[in-house]
C-alpha positions in Angstrom: -15.7 -26.8 -3.7 -14.4 -28.5 -0.3 -15.8 -26.5 2.5 -14.6 -27.6 5.9 -15.6 -26.9 8.8 -12.9 -28.1 10.7 -11.4 -26.0 14.1 -14.6 -23.9 14.8 -15.1 -25.8 18.5 -11.5 -23.3 18.9 -13.3 -20.6 18.7 -16.0 -21.5 21.5 -13.4 -22.7 24.1 -10.1 -20.6 23.3 -9.6 -18.7 26.7 -11.1 -19.0 29.9 -13.7 -16.1 27.9 -16.8 -15.4 30.9 -19.3 -16.7 29.0 -22.8 -14.9 29.4 -25.3 -15.6 27.6 -25.8 -13.0 24.3 -21.9 -13.9 25.1 -21.8 -17.9 24.5 -24.7 -17.3 21.8 -22.0 -14.2 19.6 -19.3 -17.2 20.0 -21.6 -19.9 18.7 -22.7 -18.2 15.4 -18.9 -17.1 14.8 -18.5 -20.4 14.5 -21.4 -22.1 13.2 -20.3 -19.4 10.1 -16.7 -19.9 9.1 -16.4 -21.8 5.6 -13.2 -22.9 5.3 -12.7 -23.3 1.2 -10.0 -25.7 -0.6 -9.5 -26.2 -3.6 -6.8 -29.7 -2.2 -7.4 -33.6 -3.2 -9.0 -35.0 -0.8 -6.0 -37.2 0.6 -4.2 -34.2 1.1 -6.4 -33.1 3.6 -4.9 -29.4 2.5 -1.2 -30.3 3.4 -0.4 -28.7 0.6 1.1 -25.7 1.1 0.7 -24.5 -3.1 -2.9 -24.9 -2.4 -5.7 -22.5 -2.4 -7.6 -21.9 0.7 -9.7 -19.1 2.0 -11.5 -18.9 4.9 -14.2 -16.0 5.7 -17.1 -15.5 8.0 -21.0 -16.6 5.8 -22.8 -13.6 5.8 -26.3 -15.7 6.4 -28.0 -18.4 6.5 -29.6 -17.3 3.5 -26.9 -18.3 1.5 -27.1 -21.2 2.8 -30.7 -22.1 2.9 -31.2 -21.4 -1.0 -32.9 -23.5 -2.6 -31.3 -23.6 -5.7 -28.5 -26.8 -6.0 -26.1 -24.7 -7.5 -25.2 -23.5 -3.5 -23.9 -26.8 -4.0 -21.0 -25.7 -5.4 -21.1 -22.1 -4.2 -19.8 -19.8 -1.2 -20.0 -16.2 -0.7 -17.8 -13.5 1.5 -19.1 -10.3 2.7 -17.1 -6.7 3.4 -18.8 -5.7 6.3 -19.0 -8.7 7.6 -15.9 -10.4 7.4 -14.4 -6.9 8.8 -16.0 -7.4 11.7 -16.1 -10.5 12.6 -12.3 -10.5 11.7 -12.0 -8.1 14.9 -14.6 -9.9 17.2 -12.5 -13.3 16.5 -9.1 -10.9 17.6 -11.1 -10.1 20.6 -11.2 -13.3 21.6 -7.6 -13.8 21.5 -8.3 -16.3 18.0 -6.4 -13.2 15.3 -4.9 -15.8 13.6 -8.4 -16.3 11.6 -9.0 -13.3 11.8 -5.8 -12.3 9.1 -7.0 -15.1 7.2 -10.2 -13.6 7.4 -8.6 -10.1 5.6 -6.3 -12.7 3.6 -9.3 -13.8 1.2 -11.0 -10.0 1.4 -7.5 -8.8 -0.4 -7.4 -11.8 -2.7 -10.9 -10.6 -4.1 -9.3 -6.9 -5.2 -8.5 -5.0 -8.3 -5.8 -4.5 -9.9 -7.2 -0.8 -10.1 -6.8 -1.1 -6.0 -10.9 -1.7 -5.9 -12.8 -3.5 -3.4 -15.2 -5.3 -3.3 -18.3 -6.0 -1.6 -19.2 -9.7 -2.3 -16.7 -12.4 -3.2 -17.7 -15.6 -4.8 -15.7 -18.4 -5.0 -17.0 -21.9 -6.8 -15.4 -25.0 -7.9 -13.7 -25.9 -11.8 -17.4 -24.7 -13.4 -17.2 -21.2 -13.0 -19.1 -18.4 -11.3 -21.7 -20.0 -14.7 -23.1 -22.1 -12.9 -24.6 -20.2 -10.6 -28.2 -20.5 -11.8 -30.2 -17.5 -9.3 -30.0 -14.1 -9.6 -29.8 -13.9 -5.6 -28.6 -15.9 -2.5 -31.1 -15.4 -0.3 -31.0 -11.5 0.8 -27.7 -11.5 -1.7 -26.9 -10.3 -5.3 -25.0 -13.7 -7.3 -22.2 -13.4 -9.0 -24.8 -13.3 -12.8 -25.8 -9.7 -12.1 -22.2 -8.5 -12.3 -20.2 -8.3 -15.4 -17.1 -10.6 -15.4 -13.4 -7.3 -15.8 -11.0 -7.3 -18.0 -7.7 -4.9 -16.9 -7.9 -3.0 -14.1 -10.3 -3.3 -12.2 -10.5 -7.0 -13.2 -9.5 -9.3 -10.0 -6.2 -10.4 -8.8 -7.5 -14.2 -8.7 -6.5 -15.0 -11.8 -4.6 -18.5 -11.4 -6.9 -20.9 -13.8 -5.3 -24.2 -12.9 -6.8 -24.0 -9.1 -10.3 -26.1 -8.3 -11.1 -22.8 -6.7 -12.7 -19.4 -9.0 -13.6 -16.7 -7.6 -15.1 -13.8 -8.7 -16.6 -10.0 -6.9 -19.4 -7.7 -7.2 -16.7 -5.1 -9.7 -19.3 -2.8 -9.9 -20.2 -2.4 -5.9 -17.3 -1.4 -4.2 -17.5 -2.2 -0.2 -17.8 0.2 2.4 -14.9 2.0 3.1 -14.5 0.8 6.4 -10.8 -1.3 6.1 -8.0 0.4 7.9 -10.0 1.0 11.2 -10.8 -2.7 11.3 -7.9 -4.0 10.5 -5.6 -1.6 13.3 -9.0 -2.4 16.2 -8.1 -6.6 14.4 -4.3 -5.5 15.2 -4.8 -3.3 18.8 -7.4 -6.3 19.7 -4.6 -8.3 19.6 -2.3 -9.9 21.7 0.3 -7.9 19.4 2.4 -10.7 18.7 5.6 -10.9 16.3 3.1 -12.7 13.8 0.3 -10.1 14.8 2.8 -7.1 13.9 3.9 -9.1 10.5 0.2 -9.8 9.1 -0.4 -5.9 10.7 2.2 -5.2 7.5 0.9 -7.1 4.4 -1.9 -5.3 4.6 -0.6 -1.6 4.2 0.9 -2.0 0.0 -3.0 -3.3 0.0 -5.4 -0.5 1.7 -2.9 1.3 0.6 -4.3 0.6 -3.0 -7.3 0.5 -1.9 -7.6 4.4 -0.7 -5.3 5.5 -3.4 -8.6 4.4 -5.6 -10.7 5.6 -3.8 -8.9 9.4 -3.7 -8.3 8.8 -7.4 -12.0 8.0 -8.3 -14.5 8.3 -5.7 -13.5 11.2 -4.0 -12.1 12.9 -6.6 -12.3 16.3 -7.2 -14.5 16.6 -4.1 -14.4 19.7 -1.2 -15.1 18.2 1.7 -15.2 20.6 5.0 -13.1 20.7 7.1 -16.6 21.1 10.4 -16.8 16.9 8.2 -16.2 14.8 11.1 -17.1 11.3 11.5 -18.0 9.2 8.5 -15.5 6.1 5.8 -11.8 6.9 6.2 -11.0 8.1 3.0 
């Protein structure tokens, strides 16, 4: 599994942001957490547009600190961490990375619209190569069965060196629409930002359809209730 960290210094150095010690530390933390996975060959440098590419923040150092050698060929993205990082990078002037983060999350969306909380990546050995049930504080993919049909991930390209799995029985907290709108509002709102916002719309619609059809079906919500998850 090809993991690169190129370009991360741009996150720290971009713009004329007035960095306090806490803000500088936050930038450094985000920059060092970014993972770029590509199935390109060693001589391609990721320039072939047909190759798969996933960009996301590692949820915590515990994943990298796991002792099992299988983690050398595996990475994981967590939904809430990724949404918060996308919002933050957009505010720092790097909405290009924010939209790539969101694309990575939506790549694991189920055919029925479900958004999993955890997304797993590994190489040609497949998810069976993960030997531990947990990665630091997070559940590993062996705790989740591979589903077929409407609950399966849309990632079915078997020609890719990067294989994807997800927490098929644990959905993500439903904050996606709010976070994506904030990511757009905090960006420079260029045509590119508007394009990616539109790209997310149909996927959000499917996610909300899943929530209404499978989660809140037959539920009665009082008009006095405010706040909570988007629905």
